[in-house]
N, C-alpha and C positions, 0 to 999 in steps of 0.2 A: 343595277339588278333586274334579274328576270322573273317573270312569272310561272310557275308549272301549277298542273293540277291532276289529281291523281285519276288514274284510269277508271275506277269504278264509278265515279262521280259524273263520267262523260254519257250522253245517249251516242249510240251508233255500235253497229255490229264488229267492226274491225277496228284495229288501231289508226288504220288510215281515216275512216270515217270520223273517229272520235279525234284525231290529231286535226281533223279540218274544222271541226264543230268549235275544238278550242282555239285554234287561231282566228277564226272568225270572232270568237267570242271576247278576245283580247289575251290570250294567253301564248306562251313563247314553247311550251313543251308540257310533255306527260311524263308524271310519276308513275312507274310501273310497281306492281304489288308482288312480291315474292313468296309464294305459297310453299309449305313443305313437299314433302314425298318426292323432290327434285320435280316438281310441277314446273317450275321456271325454267331448268334446263329444257324441258320437254318442249317448250314454246320457243327454241332458239331459232328454228325456221321460218314460224311467223314473225319474231322480232327482226330477224336477219332482212326478211322482206319488205318489213316496215320502214327499216333504217334505209332500205334502197330506195323506198318512195318517199323519202325526205322526212321522214316522222322523227322528231327530236325526243329521246328518251333518256335523259342523263343519269337519272337515280332509281334505285329499288328500296321500296320500304317493305321490310318483311311482315309476312303475315301467316304465322305458322303458330300452332297450339302450345308450343313450348322455347324457351330460349336458351341463351348461354349461362344465364344465372339460375336454371333450374335446381331444385334440390337434388334431383334425381340423376346420378352421373351418366345413366344410358339416355335420358333426355339431352342431357349437356352435349354428349358427345354427337348426339344426331343434330342438333342444332349448329354444331360447327360446321358438320361435314354440308348441312343445307347451305350454310353461308359461304363456305369455300366454294360451292358449286354456282351460287348464285353471282359472287366475286366475279370469278371465271368468266360467266356470262356477260356481264356488264361490261367486263374489261373487253371481250371479243367485240361488243357493239361501240366500244371507244366512249365509254360514258364515265362518269365521276365516279362513283360506288353505290356500296349499299349501307343501309343504314338499320340498327337494330336497338332495342333497350335492354336492359340486363336482364329484365323479365317483365311479363305483363300479367296480373291479375294471380300472381301468384300467392302473395302475402302483402298485408299492411300492418304495420305498427300502429296503426290507428284504429284496427279492429280486433276483437277478440280473434284469438288467444293473445295477442299483442306481442309476444316473444317468439321470433321465428325458430327453426330447429336448429340454424347454423348461426355462428357468431359474427360479428363486423369484420374480424380478421378474416375469417374461412370465406366471408362472402368475397372480400378484396382478391385473397388468394386465387379463387374461382374465377372470379371476372377477369383479372391481370393473364392468368393461363390461357383463357380463351382468346382474349382480344390478341395476346402474343402471337398465337398460331395464326388466329385472322389477320393481323397485321403484315406477317410475312408473307402469307398467301396475297393479300392485295398489294403489297410492293412488287411480287413478281409478276402481277399482272398490270401492273400501272394503273390501281386504281385505289379507292381509301374504304376501309370499315369505319362507319361513322357510329358513335353512341350517343343515344337520346336519353336524355333524363326524362323520367315520368314522374306525375304528381304521387303525394305518399299514400293516395288511397289504392294507387295501380301497382306500386313497386315499391320495397322497402330500401333497395340498396343504392341506387344513383337517383337523386331527386332534383338537383340543382347542377346549374352549368359548372359551377366552380369542381362539384365532385366529379362530373365527366371530364374535366380538364386533367383531373390527376390521374386518369388512367391513359392519356395519350402518351406514350412511352417511345414511340416512333413517329415518323412523318407519315406514316399510312395511316395511323389512327386519329381519328378528329372527331368533332362532335357535332350534333344537329341540335338547334333551340327549336322550341315548339312554344309558341306564345300561350296556347291554352294553359300547358303544364306550368310555364314560366309565371303566369297570373297566380297560380295557387304558392309557388314555391318559392319564388325570389321577392325579397324584399324591397328591392329597387330594379324593376326588369331591364330599364337602360343601362345602370352601372354595370348589373351582371352581363350586360352583351358586350360593354365596352370593355371589362376585365378579360373576359373569355374569347375576345375578337381574333385573336392571332391562331386558335384553334376552331373557329366555327367554319364547316364547310358547306351548310347547308341550312336551310330554315324552312320549319313548316308553319304554316299559319291558319288559325281558327280564332274564333271569337272566345270570350271568358265564358260563353254558354256551351262551346264546341259546336255552334253554328258558323256560318259562314260571317266573314268581316264584315260589320257596320251593323251587325244587329244585338251588339252587346256594349260593354262599357270598357274596352280596351283602347289606348291612349295610342292610336296608329301613327300619327304625326311625330310623337316623341320616338318610338321606337324605331319606326323607318328611318328618321334622322338620324339616330344612333349608329343604326348601322350603315348609311352613307357616309357618317363623319369618321367610322373607323376603317373604312374601305372595302366594306362587304361588296362584291359583284358576284355574287351566286345566284342562287336561285330561292325565290319564295314559294313554295309547294303548297297548294292548297289543300289540306287533310281535316274536313270537319263533315258534320251533317249539313245536310241543304235544308233550309226553311224554304220551301217553295218548288217549283219545277224547275228543274236543271236548264231547261231552255231559256227561263226568263232570269233565274238566280246567278248561274253563271257570267254571264255578261255583264250584269249588275254587278257581282264582285269583283271582276277585273277592272272596272271602271272607277269601282270605289277605292281600290289598293294603289290604283295609277294615278290616283289624285296627289299621294305621297309621295311619289317616285321622283 
């Protein structure tokens, strides 16, 4: 397994500077953020220059105001178009793929009014259609579209790894495990990882409190041992808030996680 860290967490003005710091701190790669309005495609020159300079950028985490499961058809269509563009770009960079949740912050069955304006069957139809389109585009570009389950307070559609697996209708559609969300949603995180193992293409890591690993109560030894046992050899990408200054916290975090690898 390899360690990555999201670009916004790193000090530095350029991706080259950020990557140099990341490597010195014990990380292997940078995870990019894919903003909307085709902003990510607008970075192509910057990204190609960084790639030529040896910066390792295997994955993109979507960072948009609306997503493929939005209740608004126009916003869903835009999210699909944005992700298609991001898949094209990461394909040009020789990366692994792009990850997205079904939605974020749109609705929770745990908060009033409790019942969303769309039935579970309609939710599934909407997501399956979007992922089908994105899966075909990902396949043509030699990359993956990766569905990330979020916890019940952030997304009402896909909360567990098993639910995400149910959408993997082609080899170009895979899933992302996030230790923070799993801590809330999975009865047994290690069992969930083992059961979903054939479909897990990527992992994001943070603590039970959404801060960096080592500041909460997650059993890192058990979860990372499970990933090792099932043969996961992808990236563990740090996605969290930092409790402390990046220059101090990031090297400590990389050292903490590597104790279990």
